[in-house]
C-alpha positions as CSV (number, residue, x, y, z in Angstrom):
1,M,97.5,99.4,52.0
2,T,95.1,101.0,49.8
3,I,93.3,104.5,50.1
4,H,90.1,102.3,50.3
5,D,91.7,100.0,53.4
6,V,93.0,103.5,55.1
7,N,89.5,105.0,54.6
8,Q,87.5,102.2,56.0
9,R,90.2,101.7,59.0
10,S,89.4,105.6,59.6
11,T,85.9,105.0,59.6
12,T,86.0,102.0,62.1
13,L,88.3,104.0,64.4
14,S,85.7,106.8,64.1
15,K,83.0,104.8,65.1
16,S,85.2,103.4,68.0
17,A,86.1,106.7,69.2
18,R,82.3,107.7,69.2
19,I,81.3,104.7,71.3
20,F,84.7,105.5,73.9
21,N,83.3,109.0,74.3
22,R,80.0,108.0,75.5
23,L,80.9,105.5,78.0
24,T,81.8,105.9,81.6
25,F,83.7,103.6,83.8
26,R,80.6,103.4,86.3
27,Q,78.4,102.3,83.6
28,L,80.8,99.4,83.0
29,Q,80.7,98.5,86.5
30,V,76.6,98.9,86.7
31,F,76.6,96.7,83.6
32,Q,78.9,93.6,85.2
33,A,76.8,93.8,88.4
34,V,73.3,93.4,86.3
35,F,75.0,90.7,84.2
36,R,76.4,88.6,87.0
37,L,73.3,89.0,89.4
38,R,70.6,88.8,86.5
39,S,68.8,91.4,88.5
40,Y,68.4,95.1,88.4
41,S,67.2,95.5,92.1
42,K,70.0,93.0,93.3
43,A,72.7,95.0,91.2
44,A,71.5,98.3,92.8
45,E,71.8,97.1,96.4
46,F,75.0,95.7,95.5
47,I,76.9,98.7,94.0
48,G,74.8,101.1,96.3
49,L,72.4,102.9,93.7
50,S,68.8,103.1,93.3
51,Q,66.9,100.6,90.8
52,P,66.0,103.6,88.7
53,A,69.9,104.9,88.4
54,V,70.5,101.5,87.6
55,S,68.2,101.3,84.5
56,A,69.4,104.6,83.5
57,Q,72.9,103.7,83.3
58,I,71.9,100.6,81.5
59,R,70.0,102.5,79.0
60,Q,72.6,105.1,78.3
61,L,75.0,102.2,77.7
62,E,72.5,100.8,75.2
63,Q,72.2,104.0,73.5
64,A,76.2,104.3,73.5
65,M,76.6,100.7,71.9
66,E,73.2,101.1,69.6
67,Q,72.3,97.6,70.8
68,T,70.0,96.1,73.4
69,L,72.0,94.4,76.3
70,F,69.2,92.6,78.1
71,S,65.7,91.4,77.7
72,Y,63.3,89.9,79.7
73,S,61.4,86.7,79.3
74,N,58.9,85.1,81.7
75,R,60.0,87.5,84.1
76,T,63.7,86.4,83.8
77,L,66.4,88.7,82.8
78,H,68.2,87.3,79.7
79,T,71.6,88.9,78.2
80,T,71.4,89.5,74.4
81,P,74.4,88.3,72.2
82,A,75.7,92.1,72.4
83,G,75.6,91.9,76.3
84,E,77.5,88.8,76.2
85,S,80.2,90.4,74.1
86,L,80.1,93.3,76.1
87,A,80.5,91.3,79.2
88,R,83.6,89.3,77.9
89,T,85.3,92.7,76.8
90,I,84.6,94.4,80.3
91,E,86.2,91.6,81.9
92,R,89.3,91.9,79.7
93,I,89.5,95.6,80.5
94,F,89.1,95.5,84.4
95,D,92.1,92.7,84.2
96,E,94.3,95.1,81.9
97,F,93.3,97.8,84.6
98,N,94.5,95.5,87.5
99,H,97.7,94.7,85.8
100,L,98.3,98.3,85.1
101,E,98.0,99.1,88.3
102,M,100.4,96.2,89.6
103,E,103.1,97.5,87.0
104,L,102.7,101.2,88.3
105,S,103.2,99.7,92.0
106,D,106.3,98.0,90.6
107,M,107.7,101.2,89.1
108,R,107.1,102.8,92.4
109,G,109.7,100.0,93.7
110,S,106.9,98.4,95.9
111,L,103.1,97.4,96.3
112,R,101.3,99.9,98.5
113,G,97.6,99.7,99.5
114,E,95.3,97.8,102.1
115,L,94.8,94.5,101.8
116,K,91.2,93.6,103.9
117,I,91.1,89.8,104.9
118,S,88.2,88.3,106.7
119,C,88.7,84.7,107.8
120,V,86.8,82.1,109.8
121,S,88.1,81.3,113.4
122,S,89.7,78.0,112.4
123,A,92.0,80.0,109.9
124,Q,93.1,82.5,112.5
125,Y,96.0,80.2,113.5
126,V,97.3,79.7,109.6
127,M,97.0,83.6,109.0
128,P,99.9,84.8,111.1
129,W,102.3,82.4,109.3
130,L,101.2,83.6,105.7
131,L,100.9,87.6,106.9
132,A,104.4,87.5,108.2
133,R,105.7,86.3,105.2
134,F,103.7,88.2,102.5
135,R,104.7,91.3,104.5
136,Q,108.3,90.5,104.4
137,L,108.0,90.8,100.4
138,H,105.5,93.6,100.4
139,P,106.2,95.9,103.8
140,D,104.2,98.7,102.5
141,I,101.0,97.1,102.5
142,Q,98.4,97.8,105.2
143,V,96.8,94.6,106.4
144,K,93.3,94.4,108.1
145,L,92.2,91.0,109.3
146,Q,89.0,90.2,110.8
147,V,88.3,86.7,112.3
148,V,84.4,86.0,112.0
149,N,82.2,82.9,111.7
150,R,81.6,81.9,108.2
151,N,78.4,83.5,107.7
152,K,80.2,87.1,108.3
153,A,83.1,86.1,106.1
154,I,80.9,85.5,103.1
155,E,78.7,88.4,103.9
156,S,81.7,90.9,104.0
157,L,82.7,89.7,100.5
158,M,79.3,90.0,99.0
159,E,79.0,93.8,100.6
160,Q,82.5,94.5,99.2
161,R,83.7,95.5,102.6
162,F,86.6,93.1,102.4
163,D,88.8,91.9,99.5
164,I,89.4,88.0,100.3
165,A,87.9,85.5,102.7
166,I,89.6,82.3,104.1
167,L,86.6,79.7,104.4
168,S,86.9,76.2,105.8
169,M,83.7,75.1,103.5
170,V,82.8,76.2,100.0
171,S,79.8,78.2,99.9
172,P,76.8,77.7,97.3
173,E,76.9,81.5,96.3
174,R,77.4,81.4,92.6
175,D,79.2,84.7,92.6
176,L,82.1,83.3,94.7
177,S,85.6,82.1,93.6
178,F,87.4,79.5,95.4
179,M,91.2,78.3,95.6
180,P,91.4,75.6,97.9
181,F,95.0,75.8,99.5
182,L,95.3,73.5,102.8
183,F,93.7,70.9,104.4
184,N,91.8,71.7,107.9
185,Q,91.9,68.3,110.0
186,L,89.6,68.2,112.6
187,V,90.6,65.7,115.2
188,P,89.2,64.3,118.5
189,V,90.6,65.9,121.6
190,I,90.4,64.9,125.0
191,P,91.8,66.6,128.3
192,K,94.8,64.8,129.9
193,A,92.8,64.4,133.1
194,H,89.8,63.0,131.2
195,E,88.9,59.3,132.1
196,L,89.3,58.1,128.5
197,A,92.5,59.9,127.9
198,K,94.5,56.8,128.7
199,Q,92.8,55.0,125.9
200,S,94.5,55.0,122.3
201,H,91.4,53.8,120.5
202,I,87.9,54.8,121.3
203,T,84.3,53.9,119.4
204,P,82.3,56.8,118.2
205,D,79.5,55.8,120.7
206,V,81.7,55.9,123.8
207,F,83.2,59.3,122.4
208,L,79.9,60.8,121.9
209,D,78.4,59.9,125.2
210,Q,80.7,62.2,126.9
211,P,79.6,66.1,126.8
212,L,80.9,67.4,123.6
213,L,81.9,71.0,123.3
214,V,80.8,72.4,120.1
215,R,80.9,76.1,118.2
216,E,77.5,77.8,117.5
217,A,75.2,76.4,114.9
218,D,76.4,78.6,111.9
219,S,79.9,78.1,112.3
220,G,81.7,76.0,109.6
221,T,83.4,73.9,112.2
222,R,80.1,73.1,113.7
223,I,78.4,72.0,110.2
224,I,81.4,69.7,109.7
225,V,81.2,68.0,113.2
226,D,77.3,67.7,112.7
227,D,77.8,66.1,109.5
228,Y,80.1,63.4,111.6
229,Y,77.2,62.5,113.8
230,T,75.2,61.6,110.5
231,Q,78.1,59.5,109.3
232,V,78.7,57.5,112.1
233,R,74.9,57.3,113.0
234,V,75.6,58.5,116.8
235,T,73.8,61.1,118.6
236,P,75.8,62.9,121.0
237,R,74.3,62.6,124.5
238,Q,75.1,66.1,125.3
239,L,76.2,69.2,123.5
240,I,77.9,72.4,125.3
241,E,77.8,75.2,122.6
242,L,80.5,77.7,123.1
243,G,81.0,80.8,120.9
244,S,85.0,80.5,119.9
245,L,87.8,77.9,119.8
246,E,89.4,79.3,122.7
247,A,86.4,79.1,124.8
248,I,86.4,75.5,123.7
249,K,90.1,74.8,124.8
250,A,89.6,76.7,128.2
251,A,86.6,74.4,128.7
252,L,88.9,71.4,127.8
253,E,91.6,72.6,130.4
254,E,88.8,72.4,132.8
255,N,87.6,69.1,131.9
256,M,84.1,69.8,130.6
257,G,84.2,67.3,128.0
258,V,85.7,66.3,124.8
259,S,85.8,68.0,121.4
260,I,86.2,67.6,117.7
261,M,88.7,70.6,116.7
262,P,90.8,72.0,114.0
263,W,94.3,70.5,114.5
264,V,95.8,73.7,114.0
265,A,94.0,75.2,117.0
266,V,95.1,72.4,119.2
267,R,98.6,71.4,118.1
268,R,100.7,73.0,120.7
269,E,98.5,71.5,123.4
270,L,98.9,68.3,121.9
271,Q,102.5,68.6,121.6
272,E,102.6,69.6,125.3
273,G,100.5,66.8,126.5
274,S,97.6,68.6,128.4
275,L,95.2,67.5,125.5
276,V,95.5,64.0,123.7
277,S,93.9,62.8,120.3
278,P,92.9,59.1,120.6
279,K,92.1,57.3,117.4
280,V,88.2,57.4,116.9
281,K,86.3,55.8,113.6
282,G,85.8,58.5,111.1
283,L,88.3,61.0,112.4
284,P,90.3,63.0,111.6
285,L,87.6,65.0,109.5
286,K,89.2,66.7,106.3
287,R,88.1,69.5,104.6
288,S,89.9,72.2,102.6
289,W,90.5,75.9,103.5
290,S,89.9,78.0,100.5
291,L,90.9,81.4,99.5
292,A,87.2,83.3,98.3
293,H,86.7,86.5,96.7
294,S,83.7,88.0,94.8
295,Q,83.7,87.8,91.1
296,L,81.5,90.6,90.7
297,R,84.6,92.9,90.9
298,P,88.4,92.4,89.9
299,L,90.8,91.8,92.7
300,P,92.7,94.9,93.9
301,P,96.4,94.6,93.5
302,T,97.2,93.8,97.0
303,A,94.6,91.0,97.0
304,Q,96.0,89.6,93.8
305,A,99.3,89.6,95.3
306,F,98.4,87.8,98.4
307,S,96.3,85.0,96.3
308,E,99.5,84.6,94.1
309,F,101.6,84.5,97.3
310,V,99.4,81.6,98.9
311,H,99.5,79.5,95.6
312,L,103.1,79.9,95.3
313,H,103.7,78.7,99.1
314,L,101.6,75.7,99.0
315,A,104.1,73.2,99.9
316,Q,105.6,75.0,102.4
317,L,102.0,75.5,104.1
318,E,101.5,71.9,103.8
319,Q,105.1,71.2,105.7
320,S,104.2,73.6,108.4
321,F,100.3,72.6,108.9
322,G,99.7,69.4,107.5
323,L,101.5,67.2,109.9
324,Y,98.6,65.6,111.7
325,A,97.8,63.0,109.1
326,L,101.5,62.0,109.4
327,E,101.7,61.8,113.0
328,H,98.8,59.4,113.0
329,S,99.5,57.4,109.7
């Protein structure tokens, strides 16, 4: 290496040091929020700052970088080439910090921290299986699980109150990432005492002529079931709306009607014979549960470990919770 090369490298390192000395981790977080949400006001709401504070952080970042990072055109926020480059760099920086935190946990001998998961009600029958096995590997992780409807689960991610959500339908939210991991099969169910229980094949018009027990309107299960009516072109004669899957099961026990429910929610009742599942055209309905998380921040190590655990246990999940199709093939 020549003297010229050494001097040039020294100059480059000196410039980099000046940039690094003027940057803060908070500025990078603010930039990433503005970059992904394409809005100063939305970014301010997302990270809990005022809009002027967000604008000030971006100005300071631009001064440190000596580059304009955003520009407006036709009232739309655009990212400059320098901003695009910074966004890619920040993504790598946050990924490296995430890996560092996991490595430090490994050095301590075990992964510690809190895992915060929200799940839709249909997934509550799968989560104990997952969490029990996950905690065998990571006993020092504290788990917080909430069971809510689809809208609340998505809201918990967007507001950063939970790390991961288990959803039965993919959301149009562009800032969420999804990993499908298991079929959610919705099956027709009839109480053993019902007049149709002895029939092995039932047409959709006969099935939907019974009082139909359904979830509330913003439930993912309800949205899927409503789509079924359109698919078979039959309007249910009467809907009885109940606020949970357990309430529907209780109503089925009282022979109040029929329902279309997640197989995992009623598999024990079907095995015991208190409920039956006849063949009905267009059923079962197959959707996938997905593990969702926000793209606006890196997954914490506990959530990253859980995501990897789910991915590694896909075959076991399918073996334990994907049997309805085999039993009715």
